[in-house]
N, C-alpha and C positions, 0 to 999 in steps of 0.2 A: 782514179774517179773513184775506181771501184776500193781500193783499201780507205779511202776517205770514209764512204760509206760502215764498212768497215768499225773504224774506232769511232764514227756515229756512235752505230744498234751498242757497240761496244759502253762508249759513256752510255749511253740510254740504261743499258741493266745498270748498269756500278750506283746508279743513279736510283735507277725503280727498287734498289736491294737490300741500300743504304736505309732508302725509308721507309720498305716494309720490318727491315729489321731497329728501328729504331721507334716504330709505331709499337713492335708487339715489347720492344724492353718499358716502355713506358706508358702503360694504356693509362687513360682517363673513364676516374668515375665522378658524373660531380649528378649522377641522379639519387638524390637525396630518400629517397621509398627505396634500391634499389640495398638489400643485407650486403652483399659486398664491397658496399662504395665503405669506405675505411669512417669518414663521419657521420653514419649513416645510424639511426636515433629508434632504438623501438616504439610500438604505439604507447603511448598513456597517458592519462586527466589527470588532471591537477580543481578538483573541486574549491570552486574562488569562495565562495558562501553558501551556509548554510548552517542546518546539525552537524555537531563535529563528536568525533567519537567517544560513543560513552554518553552523552547527552542527557538532559532532563527535561522537555519543553511541558513549560507553563499555556501551552496553543493547541491545535489542534490543527494546527493550518503551519506548512511549513514552504518554502521555494529553495531550489537546488539551483546553483548557477559552476559552470566548470570550464576549461580551454584543453582543448588539448597537444598534443607535444608536438602536431605541425599546423599550420593553420589549412582554412579549406578542408575537413576533416569532414567524417561524416560520426553520429555519435546514435549512440540508444540505451534505455535507462529500461530500469524495470525495480520496481518496490516490493517488497512480502514473495520473491518468488513466483513472481504471475510472469504472463509472459512478457518474454521481449518487446520493447516500442518499436515503431519501426525507422531504420535509419534515414536519421534528417540532419541537416548544419545545425540545427538546434541548439543551444549551447546551455537553456535553463530548464526548469519545469516547477510545477506549482502542484500537491498534493491539498486538499481541505478536509475539512471532519475526517481527519484516523482517528482509530478507536483509540482506548485506553488500554495499548499495545505497548510489545517490545516491536521495532521497524529496523530494518535492513531494505537500503537503499544502493543500488549498484548503477555502475553509466561506463561506458564501453567505448573507448573510440576507433575509427577502422577505416585504412590510409585508400588512397585511391587504389594501390595495387594491389589492394584484399586487403590485406595482414589487417588481423586484428586482435587488440590488446586482451590478453590471456594470463593471470585471470582479473577480474575488470575489476576499477578503483570501487571502492562500496564504503561504505559509514554503520552504524549500527545506531540509533538512537532509541528513545525510550520518551512515549506526550503520556504525560498525568497534567490535564486540564482539569480536569472537574472533581471536585470537590467537593466529599461527602459529607453527610449520609445524602445518594441523590438516586433517584431513578432514571435510568440510561440504559435504550437499543442500542444494543449491536447489534453489525457495522453501524456507525451513522450515518453512511450514507450509500445507498445501495445505489448502480446503475444498470438498466435492466430493458428487454426490449416490448414492444407488447404484446398479451395477450401469454407472458411469461411469470414459471409460478416464484416465489425466492422469501424469503427466511428472516426474521429476525429476533431475535432473544433481547429478552426484557430481566438486562441485571441490574442488580439492588450494591451500591457502588459504596465502598466504607463506607462499611455503616457497625454500630459496638448495636449490643443488645436488644435485636431486631428478632421480633416471631412472628410478626402478623403483616401480613400487604392489604391493602386497597390502593386498588390500580383503576381509575378511569380513562376511557381511551377514547377516543376515535378518530375516523378517518376520512375519505370524501369517496364516498361506492362508487362516484362515476371518474375515477379515476384508478380506484384499486377494488378488491374482494375479498373478503375473510374465508378461507378455507377451511379455517379451523385452531384451538389454542390449543396445547399440552404443555399442563401443565410438569414439573420435571420432577418428579415420586421416586426415582428409582434411587439405589443405593448412593451412587457421586451424587446425586440430588445438593447443592447449595445448604438448603434450610435441613438436611436430614444429617447436618453433620455434628449435629451433638444426640446424635441418633433415636429423636424423635418419630414420630407419626406427623406427616402433611394434610390437610384438610384444606380441601380447596371446597370455591365453591364459583359456576361462571355463567353469565346471565349477557346473552348478545342480539343487541338489535339493526341487522343483515340493511335492515331499508336506512338508515338515519345513521353507518357505520359508528356502533358506537358498543365497547365493551364495558362491565362492569366483570372488575376478578377480584378475587380475596382468595390467597393464600398462605396462612400459618403453619407453626410448625408445636408438636404438644406432644406432655409428656418424656418431654426429650431431661438431658442434663449435663451441663444446665440447660433454662428452660430460651435461650435464645440463641443466636450466631452470630457470628462477625466475622468481617473482611470483605471482600469484593464475591459472587457467584450471582450464575445464571437464575431464573425464575421461571419463565414461562416462554415458550417460543410460539411467536406466532406466525401463520402460512397463507399465505395470500398470491393472486393473480392481477396483473397489470390488465386494468381495461383498456388504456388511454394510452397515445404520447402525452408528455407533460410532464410539469416536477408539483410533487406532494408529499405530504407527512404524515408519518405515524402518529399521533400525538401522542401524552402521555398528559391530564390534565394537571392545572395544578390542586386541585382537589383531591390528590391524592393523597393518602397516606400512610405512615406506618407507627408500627406499635412496638411494643415494651413485651416482652413475660407475663405482665401485670396487665396488661391492655391500657398501659398510659404512652401518652400519643408522643413519639420523636417527632423532634425539626429538623426540617427536608431543607436542603441545603438549594436544589433544584432538582430542577427535571430536565434528560435531553433527550429529544426527539428524534425519531428517525425521519430520514431525507432517500426519498426514491426519486427519481431522476428516471421516465421513463422514454425509452429511444425513439 
């Protein structure tokens, strides 16, 4: 009986030792998020639709859709070096009323293990939706809080033979309060690119929410400027929550160095969303 027990224990130890040794020689890697897995795929994002690298768009509104390297991943995105969005499983985003600039969109994937795509996937594209000559606010869309100050620039967009601006503005004083209007007159001002002298006149009625701004360049060589540039900045403060606009009236005009009127193709208002 004693010898049979010894034989049983020897057999048991041999089995355990063989089983453990076999487990060490043949490890199992079935976790797709484990970098030690031979089939591991680092996190990456594929943009499925939206502007492509180097595109120039004739619309200020864009939609991006994407897919991660593994299902059920989290994503974060940003536009133009702003703060990254919160992580979520959303795989699309839309942007509206983008400015006439070159933009960079970035998106990144994060696995459940916490590993994050680095560097993120990115696309650089340009918006050219406004055809001049035109007046245009920049930014076209601004998101602000109640009782928060903000600024908008009025741009002369794609102008030729341009010397005088007569701009009629209006806004809802129940929504936004005008703090001031700053005419650009220093050496870097758009209207001084011909070396002339800037002359301006501003008339404001805060009660009705309206203003007339006349600004022009004199004694320059040539007698006009060309291209795209900012004419002045308006500083405002929000009064209450809601959506409103700072408007350029269609009665606004452009004139050349001989005081002849220039045909304007359009105006672009500033959209203010107060949260």
